[in-house]
C-alpha positions in Angstrom: 31.8 -110.6 119.2 29.9 -112.8 116.7 31.2 -116.2 115.7 31.4 -115.4 112.0 34.5 -113.6 110.5 32.6 -110.5 109.6 34.0 -107.2 110.9 31.1 -105.1 112.0 30.5 -101.6 113.3 27.5 -100.6 115.5 26.3 -97.0 114.9 23.8 -95.4 117.3 21.5 -92.9 115.7 18.9 -90.5 117.2 15.7 -91.9 118.7 17.2 -95.3 119.6 17.8 -96.5 116.0 20.8 -98.9 115.8 22.7 -99.9 112.7 25.2 -102.7 112.2 27.3 -102.4 109.1 29.8 -105.0 107.7 33.0 -103.4 106.5 32.0 -104.1 102.9 29.1 -101.6 103.0 30.1 -98.4 101.3 29.4 -95.0 103.0 26.9 -93.9 100.3 24.9 -97.1 101.0 25.2 -96.5 104.8 23.8 -93.0 104.4 21.0 -94.3 102.2 20.0 -96.9 104.8 20.1 -94.5 107.7 18.1 -91.8 105.8 15.4 -94.1 104.5 15.0 -95.9 107.8 14.6 -92.6 109.6 12.0 -91.3 107.2 10.0 -94.6 107.2 10.1 -94.8 111.0 8.9 -91.2 111.4 6.1 -91.7 108.9 5.0 -94.9 110.6 5.1 -93.2 114.1 3.0 -90.3 112.8 0.2 -92.5 111.5 0.2 -95.5 113.8 0.8 -96.2 117.5 3.8 -98.7 117.5 2.6 -100.9 120.4 -1.2 -100.6 119.9 -1.2 -100.8 116.1 1.9 -102.7 115.5 1.0 -104.5 112.3 -0.3 -101.3 110.7 2.8 -99.5 111.9 5.1 -102.0 110.2 3.0 -102.1 107.0 3.5 -98.3 106.8 7.2 -98.6 107.5 7.6 -101.1 104.7 5.5 -99.0 102.3 7.8 -96.0 102.8 10.9 -98.1 102.6 9.7 -99.6 99.3 9.1 -96.1 97.9 12.7 -95.1 98.8 14.3 -98.1 97.1 14.2 -100.9 99.7 12.1 -103.8 98.5 10.8 -106.2 101.2 11.9 -109.8 100.6 10.4 -111.3 103.8 8.6 -109.8 106.7 6.6 -110.8 109.8 5.2 -109.5 113.1 5.5 -111.7 116.2 4.2 -111.3 119.7 7.3 -112.5 121.6 6.0 -112.4 125.1 2.6 -112.4 126.9 2.0 -110.1 129.8 3.9 -111.4 132.8 6.7 -113.1 130.9 10.4 -112.3 131.3 12.5 -111.4 128.3 16.0 -110.1 127.6 16.7 -107.6 124.9 19.6 -109.6 123.5 17.4 -112.6 122.9 14.7 -110.5 121.2 17.3 -108.9 118.9 18.7 -112.3 117.9 15.2 -113.7 117.3 14.2 -110.7 115.2 17.3 -110.8 113.0 16.9 -114.5 112.6 13.3 -114.1 111.5 14.3 -111.4 109.0 17.0 -113.6 107.5 14.7 -116.7 107.5 17.4 -119.1 108.8 16.5 -121.7 111.3 19.7 -123.7 111.6 23.4 -123.3 111.0 26.2 -120.8 111.6 24.0 -117.9 110.4 21.5 -118.4 113.1 24.2 -118.6 115.7 26.0 -115.5 114.4 22.8 -113.5 114.5 22.0 -114.7 118.0 25.5 -113.7 119.1 25.1 -110.3 117.4 22.1 -109.5 119.7 24.3 -110.2 122.7 27.2 -108.2 121.3 25.0 -105.2 120.7 23.7 -105.3 124.3 27.2 -105.6 125.6 28.4 -102.7 123.6 25.6 -100.5 124.9 26.4 -101.1 128.6 29.2 -98.6 128.6 28.2 -95.7 131.0 29.1 -93.0 128.5 27.1 -94.7 125.8 24.0 -95.0 128.1 24.3 -91.4 129.0 24.5 -90.4 125.4 21.4 -92.4 124.5 19.4 -91.0 127.4 19.7 -87.5 126.0 16.9 -88.2 123.6 13.3 -87.6 124.8 10.7 -90.3 124.5 7.0 -90.7 124.7 5.7 -92.0 128.1 3.4 -94.7 126.8 5.6 -96.9 124.6 9.1 -98.2 124.0 10.5 -98.6 120.5 13.9 -99.9 119.5 15.1 -100.7 116.0 18.2 -102.6 114.9 19.2 -102.9 111.2 22.0 -105.1 109.9 23.3 -104.0 106.5 25.6 -106.2 104.3 26.9 -105.7 100.8 28.2 -108.5 98.5 31.3 -108.3 96.3 28.9 -107.8 93.3 27.4 -104.7 95.0 24.1 -106.3 96.1 22.8 -104.8 99.4 20.5 -106.6 101.9 19.3 -105.1 105.2 17.8 -107.1 108.1 15.5 -105.1 110.2 14.3 -105.9 113.8 11.9 -103.4 115.4 10.9 -104.0 119.0 7.7 -102.4 120.2 6.6 -102.7 123.9 3.9 -101.2 126.1 6.3 -101.0 129.0 6.9 -97.5 130.3 10.4 -96.1 129.5 12.9 -96.0 132.3 13.2 -92.4 133.6 15.9 -93.2 136.3 18.9 -92.7 134.1 19.5 -96.3 133.0 18.7 -96.6 129.3 16.5 -99.5 128.3 19.1 -100.0 125.5 21.6 -100.9 128.2 19.4 -103.3 130.1 16.0 -104.4 128.9 15.0 -107.1 131.3 11.4 -106.6 132.4 8.2 -108.2 133.5 4.5 -107.4 132.8 4.9 -106.0 129.3 3.5 -107.1 125.9 6.3 -107.0 123.3 6.2 -107.3 119.5 9.1 -108.0 117.2 8.8 -106.8 113.6 11.3 -108.4 111.3 12.0 -107.9 107.6 14.8 -108.4 105.0 15.1 -105.6 102.4 16.9 -105.5 99.1 18.3 -102.1 98.0 17.9 -100.5 94.6 20.4 -97.7 94.1 18.6 -96.4 91.1 15.3 -96.1 92.8 16.9 -94.4 95.8 18.7 -91.9 93.7 15.4 -90.9 92.0 13.9 -90.2 95.4 17.0 -88.8 97.2 16.2 -85.1 97.0 12.7 -85.6 98.4 14.0 -87.8 101.2 16.5 -85.1 102.1 13.8 -82.5 102.2 11.6 -84.6 104.5 14.4 -85.3 107.0 15.9 -82.9 109.5 19.5 -83.1 110.6 18.7 -84.5 114.1 16.9 -87.5 112.6 20.0 -88.5 110.6 22.7 -87.7 113.1 25.1 -90.5 114.2 25.4 -90.3 118.0 28.2 -92.9 118.5 30.1 -95.6 116.7 31.3 -98.9 118.3 33.3 -101.8 116.8 31.8 -105.2 117.4 
């Protein structure tokens, strides 16, 4: 549980895309964030290898997100560990969300750090791990994305994105890397961005977005309270 007072829900989508929504985020905005993220991720994966062309991959992701109504306010790509280093997924998620927000001190930093840990704890449930492992993955990379979406009382929507890309081989022994991602010998990148939502721009592109996406890419696999 994060230290701030926000009530948050973790949604697990296909292809190891994770979303955290505060209670204020309306369902139409949740659907828009899920659809746009799925489309942008698929387009980036098609054109660039996530761990070998990470910066180009993220540039393409942000380009598609912008076309669907999500304007980038801040973004960066960081190599978070050299080969041979030891990392934990919860720390990477916290660092990525903090980078997207741009905060270096204060309660926000702590709450985002705690959110990374809360996500990992929520994913350790055996049934959740089993559910996540039903999706097939490429054998030469690991990609995990986490998006936190919040909506103000005035209706303004901002989404923090943290996409982790690693050259480590996926775990094929039944334990999802989402449940436990402690590894050595891998080079890992964290792509971070904060995005502002334009409902008007999204609505103008909505029909085309729906045409591009199939049902599996948008399907919610599970929902967990944080």
